[in-house]
C-alpha positions, 0 to 999 in steps of 0.5 A, a space after each residue: 500499500 502506498 503511503 498517503 500524506 495529508 496535504 491540506 486541512 481546511 477547518 472551520 471550528 463553527 460547524 460541520 462541512 456537508 458538502 464540497 466542490 473544487 474549482 476547475 482552475 485547482 486554485 480554490 475549494 468551496 464548502 457548505 456547512 450545517 451553520 447555512 454558510 459556504 466558505 471559500 478556500 484557498 486550496 494551497 494554503 488552506 486559508 479561507 477567503 470568504 464566508 458566504 452567508 444566505 441560507 436559512 437551512 442546512 447546506 446540502 449541495 454544491 456545484 461550480 461551472 466549468 468556467 469557474 464563475 458560477 457557483 450554486 448551493 442548495 439547502 434542506 428546504 428546497 432553496 437554491 442560491 447562485 453566486 458569482 465564482 469570482 466575488 462570492 456575491 449572490 447573483 439573485 436577489 432571491 433564492 431560486 425556488 420553483 412552484 414544483 419544489 416540495 421543501 425538501 432537501 436538494 440532493 444534487 446540483 450540476 452546471 452544464 459544460 457550458 454553464 447556460 443550464 443548472 440541473 436541480 434534484 429534489 425528492 423525486 424531481 428534476 428541474 433545468 433552469 437557464 442560468 442567463 434568466 434564472 428562469 425554469 426553461 427546460 422540458 415542459 414539466 420537471 422530470 419526475 420519478 416514484 423514487 428519490 433522486 440522489 445525483 444529476 451530472 451532464 455528459 461532458 459534451 452537454 448532449 445527455 443528463 443522467 439521473 440516479 434514483 433510488 431504483 434506477 439510472 436514466 439517461 436523457 437526450 437534452 435535444 429531444 427531452 427523452 430518456 434513451 437509456 434506463 437500468 438498475 445499476 445498484 439494487 440497494 440505490 444509486 447513490 452518486 454517479 459520475 461520467 469518464 472524461 470521454 463521456 462513454 462510461 458512467 461510474 456509479 
């Protein structure tokens, strides 16, 4: 077994970290905590650069866009806040709340590769939002299942969206809005999923 050495610790004694995301430039990370805040950190030094406040419940999910210009955070009440990736300031005057929201925890967030869409998973529903207007634009209605959605991930090309639920894994073509493949995956539920960089394989 190779020796594993701790390179850096990011410590905030006020609360428990519940979500983390790395910026594409590999210079910063962002964490979300039970104290309802987000912290922006210098990845090399471990120094906290900014504490971001706006949620009224525990942060449950985070995402950073591929260009590093957008941050999205979701909390346990079903609210999502969009932030500027450089300044850490909120981009909308109010949290993003869909009229389809059940007030249940946001389980997963993911930006499309070109950062024009944000996929939001809450309870048994997936909603796609336009990041230019912050309107729910994609698909005539939210994508719904009978079991909880655990993870949403755009393919590297942005053409497909994979949705992992407690019961199965579904691949959607975003051009047609249709499910092109569905399979069971893990018998005890699919907690998370990732694409390989070439967009050919899925890991669950």
